[in-house]
Residue frames as a rotation matrix with the C-alpha (Angstrom) as fourth column:
MET 1
-0.392 0.852 0.346 128.84
0.029 0.387 -0.922 84.33
-0.919 -0.351 -0.177 166.70
SER 2
0.373 0.552 -0.746 127.88
-0.695 -0.366 -0.619 85.62
-0.614 0.749 0.247 163.23
ILE 3
-0.354 -0.594 -0.722 130.39
-0.919 0.366 0.150 83.28
0.175 0.716 -0.676 161.55
GLN 4
-0.937 0.050 0.347 129.10
-0.082 0.930 -0.357 80.21
-0.341 -0.363 -0.867 163.41
LEU 5
-0.003 1.000 -0.013 125.50
-0.061 -0.013 -0.998 81.12
-0.998 -0.002 0.061 162.55
ARG 6
0.222 0.009 -0.975 126.53
-0.935 -0.282 -0.216 81.64
-0.277 0.959 -0.055 158.92
ASP 7
-0.764 -0.575 -0.293 128.23
-0.632 0.758 0.160 78.25
0.130 0.307 -0.943 158.81
ASP 8
-0.648 0.622 0.440 125.10
0.114 0.650 -0.751 76.67
-0.753 -0.436 -0.492 160.27
ALA 9
0.308 0.811 -0.497 122.94
-0.403 -0.362 -0.841 78.38
-0.862 0.459 0.215 157.65
LEU 10
-0.098 -0.424 -0.900 125.25
-0.995 0.038 0.090 77.29
-0.004 0.905 -0.426 154.82
TYR 11
-0.949 -0.257 0.181 125.21
-0.274 0.958 -0.078 73.69
-0.153 -0.123 -0.980 156.04
LEU 12
-0.437 0.866 0.241 121.41
0.286 0.388 -0.876 73.69
-0.853 -0.314 -0.418 156.27
ALA 13
-0.412 0.312 -0.856 120.72
-0.650 -0.759 0.036 75.67
-0.638 0.571 0.516 153.06
SER 14
-0.499 0.180 -0.848 120.28
-0.745 0.412 0.525 72.64
0.444 0.893 -0.072 150.82
ARG 15
-0.877 0.099 -0.471 118.75
0.263 0.918 -0.298 70.50
0.402 -0.385 -0.831 153.56
ASP 16
-0.060 0.837 -0.544 116.19
0.998 0.031 -0.062 72.52
-0.035 -0.546 -0.837 155.50
THR 17
-0.287 -0.029 0.958 115.16
0.453 -0.885 0.109 76.01
0.844 0.465 0.267 154.37
TYR 18
0.718 0.663 0.213 113.24
0.110 -0.410 0.905 76.74
0.687 -0.627 -0.367 157.57
ASP 19
0.756 -0.474 -0.452 116.12
0.583 0.172 0.794 75.92
-0.299 -0.864 0.406 159.93
ALA 20
-0.245 -0.860 0.448 118.64
0.960 -0.279 -0.010 77.66
0.134 0.427 0.894 157.66
LEU 21
0.016 0.340 0.940 116.57
0.248 -0.912 0.326 80.86
0.969 0.228 -0.099 157.78
ARG 22
0.919 0.329 -0.219 116.29
0.268 -0.112 0.957 80.60
0.291 -0.938 -0.191 161.55
SER 23
0.226 -0.918 -0.327 120.10
0.875 0.044 0.482 80.73
-0.428 -0.395 0.813 161.79
ALA 24
-0.394 -0.432 0.811 120.47
0.822 -0.560 0.101 83.44
0.411 0.707 0.576 159.13
ARG 25
0.393 0.676 0.624 117.98
0.309 -0.736 0.602 85.76
0.866 -0.043 -0.498 160.82
GLN 26
0.868 -0.126 -0.480 120.11
0.468 -0.113 0.876 85.85
-0.165 -0.986 -0.038 163.97
ILE 27
-0.045 -0.972 0.229 123.19
0.999 -0.043 0.016 87.15
-0.005 0.229 0.973 162.15
THR 28
0.617 0.286 -0.733 124.03
0.464 -0.885 0.045 90.76
-0.636 -0.368 -0.678 162.95
ASP 29
-0.287 -0.815 -0.503 126.92
-0.112 -0.493 0.863 91.38
-0.951 0.304 0.050 160.53
ALA 30
0.354 0.583 -0.731 126.10
-0.711 -0.340 -0.616 92.30
-0.608 0.738 0.294 156.94
ARG 31
-0.272 -0.513 -0.814 128.49
-0.946 0.299 0.128 90.12
0.178 0.805 -0.566 154.96
PRO 32
-0.992 -0.075 0.097 127.80
-0.092 0.977 -0.193 86.78
-0.080 -0.200 -0.976 156.69
ALA 33
-0.211 0.977 0.030 124.07
-0.095 0.011 -0.995 87.64
-0.973 -0.213 0.091 156.67
ALA 34
0.280 0.289 -0.915 124.15
-0.886 -0.290 -0.363 88.23
-0.370 0.912 0.175 152.91
GLN 35
-0.670 -0.579 -0.464 126.17
-0.703 0.696 0.147 85.07
0.238 0.425 -0.874 152.33
SER 36
-0.843 0.377 0.383 123.66
0.033 0.748 -0.663 83.07
-0.536 -0.546 -0.643 154.36
PHE 37
0.157 0.964 -0.213 120.58
-0.239 -0.172 -0.956 84.42
-0.958 0.201 0.204 152.61
GLY 38
0.003 -0.239 -0.971 122.33
-0.996 -0.092 0.020 83.95
-0.094 0.967 -0.238 149.26
TRP 39
-0.920 -0.380 -0.094 123.04
-0.384 0.923 0.030 80.29
0.075 0.063 -0.995 150.00
ILE 40
-0.552 0.773 0.313 119.50
0.140 0.456 -0.879 79.70
-0.822 -0.441 -0.360 151.21
ALA 41
0.304 0.659 -0.688 118.00
-0.604 -0.425 -0.674 81.38
-0.737 0.620 0.269 148.14
ARG 42
-0.394 -0.549 -0.737 120.30
-0.919 0.252 0.304 79.34
0.019 0.797 -0.603 145.89
TYR 43
-0.953 -0.060 -0.298 118.92
-0.070 0.997 0.023 76.04
0.296 0.043 -0.954 147.22
ALA 44
-0.623 0.771 0.128 115.39
-0.361 -0.138 -0.922 77.05
-0.694 -0.621 0.365 148.29
PRO 45
-0.158 0.684 0.712 112.22
0.774 0.533 -0.341 75.72
-0.613 0.497 -0.614 146.63
PRO 46
-0.604 -0.193 0.774 111.57
0.750 -0.465 0.470 77.73
0.269 0.864 0.425 143.42
GLU 47
0.312 0.852 0.420 108.56
0.598 -0.519 0.611 79.59
0.739 0.061 -0.671 144.82
ARG 48
0.841 0.008 -0.541 110.64
0.503 -0.380 0.776 80.96
-0.200 -0.925 -0.323 147.74
VAL 49
-0.006 -0.969 0.247 113.84
0.998 -0.022 -0.060 82.06
0.064 0.246 0.967 145.97
LEU 50
-0.200 -0.071 0.977 112.92
0.391 -0.920 0.013 85.70
0.899 0.384 0.212 145.31
GLU 51
0.781 0.575 0.243 111.29
-0.024 -0.362 0.932 86.19
0.623 -0.734 -0.269 148.71
ILE 52
0.730 -0.559 -0.393 114.39
0.637 0.350 0.687 84.92
-0.247 -0.752 0.612 150.54
ALA 53
-0.255 -0.848 0.465 116.82
0.934 -0.340 -0.109 86.97
0.251 0.406 0.879 148.45
GLU 54
0.095 0.363 0.927 114.72
0.166 -0.924 0.344 90.09
0.982 0.121 -0.148 148.99
GLU 55
0.966 0.210 -0.152 114.76
0.168 -0.059 0.984 89.51
0.197 -0.976 -0.093 152.73
GLY 56
0.259 -0.951 -0.168 118.55
0.936 0.204 0.286 89.30
-0.238 -0.231 0.943 152.51
PHE 57
-0.320 -0.349 0.881 118.74
0.653 -0.755 -0.063 92.59
0.687 0.555 0.469 150.63
VAL 58
0.551 0.611 0.569 116.50
-0.014 -0.675 0.738 94.31
0.835 -0.415 -0.363 153.18
ARG 59
0.895 -0.203 -0.397 118.50
0.440 0.262 0.859 92.99
-0.070 -0.944 0.324 156.11
ILE 60
-0.072 -0.997 -0.014 121.88
0.984 -0.074 0.159 94.13
-0.160 -0.002 0.987 154.80
SER 61
-0.181 0.035 0.983 120.51
0.492 -0.862 0.121 97.53
0.852 0.506 0.139 153.75
SER 62
0.781 0.554 0.287 119.48
0.012 -0.473 0.881 98.20
0.624 -0.685 -0.377 157.35
ARG 63
0.456 -0.697 -0.554 122.99
0.889 0.339 0.307 97.63
-0.026 -0.632 0.774 158.74
HIS 64
0.945 -0.159 0.286 124.70
-0.137 -0.986 -0.093 100.80
0.297 0.049 -0.954 159.94
GLY 65
0.565 -0.790 0.239 128.43
-0.675 -0.276 0.684 101.37
-0.474 -0.548 -0.689 160.33
ASP 66
-0.151 -0.613 0.776 129.51
0.169 0.757 0.631 98.66
-0.974 0.226 -0.010 157.89
ALA 67
0.304 0.245 -0.921 130.02
-0.750 -0.535 -0.389 99.94
-0.588 0.809 0.021 154.37
PHE 68
-0.611 -0.658 -0.440 132.10
-0.790 0.467 0.397 97.02
-0.056 0.590 -0.805 153.05
GLY 69
-0.774 0.213 0.596 129.86
-0.064 0.911 -0.408 94.14
-0.629 -0.354 -0.692 154.17
PRO 70
0.259 0.966 0.024 126.67
-0.081 0.047 -0.996 94.95
-0.963 0.256 0.090 152.24
VAL 71
0.418 -0.139 -0.898 128.51
-0.884 -0.291 -0.366 95.49
-0.210 0.947 -0.245 148.93
ALA 72
-0.644 -0.730 -0.227 130.78
-0.757 0.651 0.056 92.45
0.107 0.208 -0.972 149.20
GLY 73
-0.731 0.402 0.552 128.05
-0.033 0.787 -0.616 90.25
-0.682 -0.469 -0.562 150.67
GLY 74
0.205 0.865 -0.458 125.57
-0.574 -0.273 -0.772 91.39
-0.793 0.422 0.440 148.06
ALA 75
-0.445 -0.455 -0.771 127.55
-0.893 0.293 0.343 89.35
0.070 0.841 -0.536 145.53
TRP 76
-0.976 0.097 0.193 126.09
0.052 0.973 -0.226 86.15
-0.210 -0.210 -0.955 147.04
LEU 77
-0.185 0.979 -0.088 122.54
0.073 -0.076 -0.994 87.47
-0.980 -0.190 -0.058 146.79
VAL 78
0.217 0.284 -0.934 122.76
-0.842 -0.430 -0.327 88.56
-0.495 0.857 0.146 143.15
ARG 79
-0.677 -0.523 -0.517 124.53
-0.717 0.628 0.303 85.36
0.167 0.576 -0.800 142.09
ALA 80
-0.778 0.460 0.428 121.93
0.113 0.773 -0.624 83.20
-0.618 -0.437 -0.654 143.86
LEU 81
0.225 0.914 -0.338 119.18
-0.254 -0.280 -0.926 84.87
-0.941 0.294 0.169 141.84
ILE 82
0.042 -0.276 -0.960 121.09
-0.987 -0.163 0.004 84.61
-0.158 0.947 -0.279 138.57
GLU 83
-0.891 -0.443 -0.098 121.84
-0.452 0.885 0.109 80.92
0.038 0.141 -0.989 139.12
ARG 84
-0.554 0.776 0.302 118.13
0.352 0.547 -0.759 80.35
-0.754 -0.315 -0.577 139.77
GLY 85
-0.528 0.290 0.799 117.21
0.839 0.031 0.543 82.07
0.133 0.957 -0.259 136.50
ILE 86
0.655 0.728 -0.202 116.05
0.754 -0.647 0.112 85.37
-0.049 -0.226 -0.973 138.02
GLU 87
-0.163 -0.694 0.701 117.63
0.556 -0.652 -0.516 88.69
0.815 0.305 0.492 137.11
PRO 88
-0.412 -0.019 -0.911 118.25
0.873 -0.295 -0.389 90.77
-0.261 -0.955 0.137 140.27
ARG 89
0.738 0.673 0.055 116.21
0.671 -0.723 -0.162 93.95
-0.070 0.156 -0.985 140.48
ARG 90
0.042 -0.772 0.634 118.35
0.655 -0.458 -0.601 96.76
0.754 0.441 0.487 139.12
SER 91
0.543 0.194 0.817 117.30
-0.363 -0.823 0.437 98.98
0.757 -0.534 -0.377 141.99
ARG 92
0.971 -0.231 0.059 118.91
0.059 0.470 0.881 96.48
-0.231 -0.852 0.470 144.38
VAL 93
0.352 -0.888 0.295 122.12
0.934 0.313 -0.172 96.28
0.061 0.336 0.940 142.35
TYR 94
0.039 -0.345 0.938 122.40
0.380 -0.863 -0.333 100.03
0.924 0.369 0.097 141.91
GLY 95
0.865 0.263 0.427 121.70
-0.297 -0.418 0.858 100.52
0.404 -0.870 -0.284 145.60
LEU 96
0.751 -0.658 -0.058 124.72
0.537 0.557 0.634 98.36
-0.385 -0.507 0.771 146.40
LEU 97
0.053 -0.751 0.658 126.83
0.910 -0.235 -0.341 100.31
0.411 0.617 0.671 143.89
ASP 98
0.393 0.144 0.908 125.77
-0.074 -0.980 0.187 103.61
0.917 -0.140 -0.374 145.46
HIS 99
0.997 0.016 0.080 126.57
-0.081 0.117 0.990 102.20
0.007 -0.993 0.118 148.90
SER 100
0.490 -0.871 0.013 130.13
0.861 0.482 -0.165 101.44
0.138 0.092 0.986 147.75
ARG 101
0.224 -0.394 0.891 130.89
0.153 -0.889 -0.432 105.17
0.963 0.233 -0.139 147.92
LEU 102
0.790 0.172 0.589 130.76
-0.512 -0.344 0.787 104.86
0.338 -0.923 -0.183 151.71
ILE 103
0.784 -0.607 -0.129 133.75
0.614 0.728 0.306 102.49
-0.092 -0.319 0.943 151.78
ASP 104
0.838 -0.387 -0.384 136.53
-0.248 -0.897 0.365 104.88
-0.486 -0.211 -0.848 152.75
HIS 105
-0.129 -0.984 0.127 139.63
-0.328 0.163 0.931 102.95
-0.936 0.078 -0.344 151.71
ALA 106
0.172 0.210 -0.962 139.96
-0.966 -0.153 -0.206 102.71
-0.191 0.966 0.177 147.92
ALA 107
-0.743 -0.505 -0.440 141.55
-0.584 0.810 0.058 99.24
0.327 0.300 -0.896 148.03
SER 108
-0.802 0.524 0.285 138.70
0.117 0.607 -0.786 97.92
-0.585 -0.597 -0.549 150.18
ARG 109
0.122 0.853 -0.507 136.16
-0.553 -0.366 -0.749 99.54
-0.825 0.372 0.427 147.85
SER 110
-0.186 -0.293 -0.938 137.87
-0.967 0.225 0.121 97.83
0.176 0.929 -0.325 144.93
GLU 111
-0.978 -0.207 0.025 137.75
-0.207 0.947 -0.244 94.46
0.027 -0.244 -0.969 146.71
ALA 112
-0.434 0.887 0.158 134.03
0.015 0.182 -0.983 94.78
-0.901 -0.424 -0.093 147.49
LEU 113
0.279 0.542 -0.793 133.16
-0.760 -0.380 -0.527 95.87
-0.587 0.750 0.306 143.95
PHE 114
-0.535 -0.522 -0.664 135.25
-0.814 0.527 0.242 93.07
0.224 0.671 -0.707 142.44
LEU 115
-0.905 0.298 0.304 133.26
0.106 0.850 -0.516 90.52
-0.412 -0.434 -0.801 144.43
LEU 116
0.009 0.975 -0.223 129.99
-0.120 -0.220 -0.968 92.13
-0.993 0.036 0.115 143.34
PHE 117
-0.015 -0.107 -0.994 131.19
-0.970 -0.238 0.041 92.24
-0.241 0.965 -0.100 139.72
GLN 118
-0.896 -0.373 -0.242 131.93
-0.420 0.888 0.186 88.51
0.146 0.268 -0.952 139.80
GLY 119
-0.615 0.747 0.253 128.50
0.211 0.465 -0.860 87.85
-0.760 -0.475 -0.444 141.24
LEU 120
0.236 0.771 -0.592 126.85
-0.336 -0.507 -0.794 89.82
-0.912 0.386 0.140 138.45
LEU 121
-0.523 -0.609 -0.597 128.94
-0.667 -0.144 0.731 88.74
-0.531 0.780 -0.330 135.48
PRO 122
-0.904 0.180 0.387 126.88
0.345 0.842 0.415 85.70
-0.251 0.509 -0.823 134.41
GLY 123
-0.028 0.985 -0.168 123.75
0.681 -0.105 -0.725 87.89
-0.732 -0.135 -0.668 134.32
ALA 124
0.771 0.458 0.443 122.49
0.635 -0.495 -0.593 90.79
-0.052 0.738 -0.672 132.23
ARG 125
-0.034 -0.885 0.464 125.09
0.870 -0.254 -0.422 93.12
0.491 0.389 0.779 130.71
GLY 126
0.355 0.227 0.907 123.79
0.055 -0.974 0.222 96.42
0.933 -0.028 -0.358 132.09
PRO 127
0.980 0.061 0.190 124.37
-0.180 -0.146 0.973 95.74
0.087 -0.987 -0.132 135.81
TRP 128
0.555 -0.832 -0.009 127.81
0.707 0.466 0.532 94.17
-0.438 -0.301 0.847 135.43
MET 129
0.066 -0.510 0.858 128.87
0.774 -0.516 -0.367 96.96
0.630 0.688 0.360 133.07
ARG 130
0.611 0.203 0.765 127.91
-0.206 -0.892 0.402 99.57
0.764 -0.403 -0.503 135.64
CYS 131
0.954 -0.295 0.049 129.72
0.047 0.309 0.950 97.61
-0.296 -0.904 0.309 138.34
LEU 132
0.319 -0.874 0.367 132.81
0.947 0.303 -0.104 97.34
-0.020 0.381 0.925 136.13
SER 133
0.232 -0.182 0.955 132.80
0.322 -0.912 -0.252 101.11
0.918 0.366 -0.153 135.70
LYS 134
0.851 0.111 0.514 132.64
-0.422 -0.439 0.793 101.59
0.314 -0.891 -0.327 139.48
LEU 135
0.800 -0.596 0.068 135.39
0.461 0.683 0.566 99.00
-0.384 -0.422 0.821 139.95
ARG 136
0.188 -0.740 0.646 137.62
0.857 -0.197 -0.475 100.79
0.479 0.643 0.597 137.46
ASP 137
0.417 0.031 0.908 137.04
-0.132 -0.987 0.094 104.12
0.899 -0.160 -0.408 139.23
ALA 138
0.933 -0.021 0.360 137.87
-0.358 0.062 0.931 102.51
-0.042 -0.998 0.050 142.60
SER 139
0.701 -0.658 0.275 141.02
0.563 0.747 0.354 100.87
-0.438 -0.093 0.894 141.22
LEU 140
-0.061 -0.714 0.697 142.65
0.943 -0.269 -0.193 103.71
0.326 0.646 0.690 139.27
PRO 141
0.093 -0.935 -0.341 145.00
-0.625 0.212 -0.751 105.17
0.775 0.283 -0.565 140.07
ALA 142
0.662 0.144 -0.735 146.07
0.282 0.861 0.422 102.16
0.694 -0.487 0.530 142.10
SER 143
0.250 -0.574 0.780 147.55
-0.849 -0.517 -0.109 102.85
0.466 -0.635 -0.617 145.52
HIS 144
-0.026 -0.187 0.982 147.57
-0.686 0.717 0.118 99.15
-0.727 -0.671 -0.147 146.40
TRP 145
-0.873 -0.425 -0.239 148.43
-0.462 0.561 0.687 96.04
-0.158 0.710 -0.686 144.38
ARG 146
-0.581 0.716 0.387 144.97
0.470 0.683 -0.559 94.59
-0.665 -0.143 -0.733 145.02
GLN 147
0.256 0.697 -0.670 143.35
-0.222 -0.632 -0.742 97.39
-0.941 0.338 -0.007 143.02
GLN 148
-0.255 -0.450 -0.856 145.52
-0.935 -0.110 0.336 96.70
-0.245 0.886 -0.393 139.99
ARG 149
-0.976 -0.100 0.194 144.92
-0.077 0.989 0.123 92.95
-0.204 0.105 -0.973 140.30
ASN 150
-0.304 0.945 0.123 141.15
0.305 0.219 -0.927 93.39
-0.902 -0.244 -0.355 140.59
VAL 151
0.371 0.492 -0.788 140.69
-0.529 -0.585 -0.615 95.54
-0.763 0.645 0.043 137.50
CYS 152
-0.471 -0.594 -0.652 143.05
-0.881 0.276 0.385 93.40
-0.048 0.756 -0.653 135.40
ASP 153
-0.924 0.181 0.336 141.34
0.121 0.974 -0.192 90.18
-0.362 -0.136 -0.922 136.47
ALA 154
0.030 0.985 -0.170 137.96
0.071 -0.171 -0.983 91.75
-0.997 0.018 -0.075 135.71
ALA 155
0.094 -0.059 -0.994 139.17
-0.896 -0.441 -0.058 92.63
-0.435 0.896 -0.094 132.21
VAL 156
-0.869 -0.440 -0.226 140.28
-0.494 0.795 0.353 89.03
0.024 0.418 -0.908 131.59
MET 157
-0.634 0.705 0.317 136.86
0.339 0.622 -0.706 87.80
-0.695 -0.341 -0.633 132.75
VAL 158
0.241 0.752 -0.613 135.11
-0.261 -0.558 -0.788 90.22
-0.935 0.350 0.062 130.40
ALA 159
-0.543 -0.626 -0.560 137.25
-0.630 -0.138 0.765 89.31
-0.555 0.768 -0.319 127.36
PRO 160
-0.875 0.219 0.431 135.19
0.400 0.828 0.392 86.30
-0.271 0.516 -0.813 126.17
ARG 161
0.124 0.988 -0.095 132.09
0.809 -0.156 -0.567 88.51
-0.575 -0.007 -0.818 126.24
ASP 162
0.980 0.152 0.131 133.62
0.198 -0.830 -0.521 91.72
0.030 0.536 -0.844 124.85
SER 163
0.269 -0.963 0.013 137.29
0.962 0.270 0.052 91.67
-0.053 -0.002 0.999 123.87
ARG 164
-0.070 -0.283 0.957 137.32
0.477 -0.851 -0.217 95.32
0.876 0.441 0.195 122.87
LEU 165
0.742 0.398 0.539 135.97
-0.273 -0.555 0.786 96.42
0.612 -0.730 -0.303 126.26
ALA 166
0.846 -0.469 -0.254 138.56
0.503 0.540 0.675 94.26
-0.179 -0.699 0.693 128.03
HIS 167
-0.068 -0.925 0.374 141.40
0.968 -0.151 -0.199 95.94
0.240 0.349 0.906 126.14
GLU 168
0.174 0.197 0.965 139.93
0.109 -0.978 0.180 99.40
0.979 0.074 -0.192 126.82
VAL 169
0.975 0.197 0.098 139.92
-0.085 -0.072 0.994 98.68
0.203 -0.978 -0.054 130.55
LEU 170
0.531 -0.841 -0.107 143.51
0.802 0.458 0.382 97.41
-0.273 -0.289 0.918 130.46
ALA 171
-0.031 -0.543 0.839 144.65
0.732 -0.584 -0.350 100.46
0.681 0.604 0.415 128.49
GLN 172
0.595 0.337 0.729 143.41
-0.163 -0.838 0.521 102.66
0.787 -0.430 -0.444 131.34
VAL 173
0.930 -0.294 -0.221 145.61
0.320 0.351 0.880 100.84
-0.181 -0.889 0.420 133.84
GLY 174
0.568 -0.778 -0.268 148.83
-0.796 -0.602 0.060 101.63
-0.208 0.179 -0.962 131.96
GLU 175
0.497 -0.479 -0.723 151.81
-0.338 0.661 -0.670 99.61
0.799 0.578 0.166 130.84
VAL 176
0.003 -0.451 0.893 152.60
-0.990 0.126 0.067 97.54
-0.143 -0.884 -0.446 133.91
ARG 177
-0.871 -0.487 -0.066 153.53
-0.491 0.862 0.126 93.88
-0.005 0.142 -0.990 134.32
ARG 178
-0.565 0.705 0.430 150.04
0.148 0.599 -0.787 92.71
-0.812 -0.381 -0.442 135.31
VAL 179
0.379 0.683 -0.624 148.50
-0.534 -0.389 -0.751 94.38
-0.756 0.618 0.217 132.25
ARG 180
-0.241 -0.550 -0.799 151.02
-0.967 0.203 0.153 92.74
0.078 0.810 -0.581 129.94
GLN 181
-0.950 -0.069 0.303 150.23
-0.148 0.958 -0.244 89.39
-0.274 -0.277 -0.921 131.53
ALA 182
-0.112 0.989 0.095 146.48
-0.001 0.095 -0.995 89.96
-0.994 -0.111 -0.010 131.11
ARG 183
0.311 0.195 -0.930 146.94
-0.860 -0.359 -0.362 90.84
-0.404 0.913 0.056 127.45
ARG 184
-0.697 -0.614 -0.371 148.94
-0.709 0.669 0.223 87.65
0.111 0.418 -0.902 126.90
TRP 185
-0.736 0.498 0.459 146.17
0.110 0.757 -0.645 85.59
-0.668 -0.424 -0.612 128.47
ILE 186
0.247 0.906 -0.344 143.52
-0.261 -0.280 -0.924 87.23
-0.933 0.318 0.167 126.32
SER 187
0.131 -0.244 -0.961 145.50
-0.979 -0.186 -0.086 86.95
-0.157 0.952 -0.263 123.08
SER 188
-0.844 -0.495 -0.209 146.23
-0.518 0.852 0.076 83.25
0.141 0.172 -0.975 123.74
GLY 189
-0.174 0.888 -0.426 142.55
-0.344 0.350 0.871 82.51
0.923 0.298 0.245 124.39
LEU 190
-0.693 -0.067 -0.718 142.97
0.601 0.496 -0.626 81.86
0.398 -0.866 -0.303 128.10
HIS 191
-0.034 0.711 0.702 140.16
-0.222 -0.690 0.689 83.09
0.974 -0.133 0.181 130.27
GLN 192
-0.972 -0.218 -0.083 139.39
0.052 0.141 -0.989 83.46
0.227 -0.966 -0.125 133.93
ASP 193
-0.115 0.982 -0.148 136.00
0.511 0.187 0.839 82.53
0.852 0.021 -0.524 135.33
PRO 194
-0.024 0.196 0.980 134.38
-0.724 -0.680 0.118 84.48
0.690 -0.707 0.158 138.13
ARG 195
-0.872 -0.382 0.307 134.67
-0.481 0.550 -0.683 82.76
0.092 -0.743 -0.663 141.47
PRO 196
-0.316 0.793 -0.521 132.11
0.319 0.606 0.729 80.08
0.893 0.064 -0.444 142.37
PHE 197
-0.451 0.223 0.864 129.81
-0.730 -0.650 -0.213 81.31
0.514 -0.727 0.456 145.11
PHE 198
0.358 0.666 0.654 128.00
-0.881 0.474 -0.001 78.05
-0.311 -0.576 0.756 145.85
TRP 199
-0.502 -0.438 -0.746 128.84
-0.612 0.789 -0.052 74.36
0.612 0.430 -0.664 145.88
GLU 200
0.526 0.688 -0.500 127.32
-0.151 0.654 0.741 71.20
0.837 -0.315 0.448 147.29
ARG 201
-0.225 -0.562 0.796 128.13
-0.904 -0.186 -0.386 70.87
0.365 -0.806 -0.466 150.96
């Protein structure tokens, strides 16, 4: 039910803010709720963007028993604000980062933080730096290949902004194949963009 309501909200986001919100407000699961409110904020009239994003943050913060969803889904909310020219409130970002401690499995924590990092990266340096630090802590030592992939991909994304920081992060992973590959990409000028969160539907 939550996925169908989310898909309805995403379809309506750029067409009818009122109807999109009506679908989003019925969603009970944190991640699809955050995705829906993020999409609606991304395409809402300018005077409603912050109000809609804030409602999304409040709704996912009230969800109990789901640690992964609010952190991963929060990526859509912060990116929506950034793409609309609004820096997310640091208290909201840091609340999501604190919430990540509740994700029991380290690989899942790494996945959620990597999504949030990608959402934040086009914005102010402070929040994405703090998220990168949490991502590194959740990914090292790596007990799953996803953790190693996430921190290496994050380093490649950071390289155009701060090459020294990217190499420092890779040095902490150790001399493994994925690190060597990341260093080759950086030295050859290749870069990796954070994922797109929104597109015209």
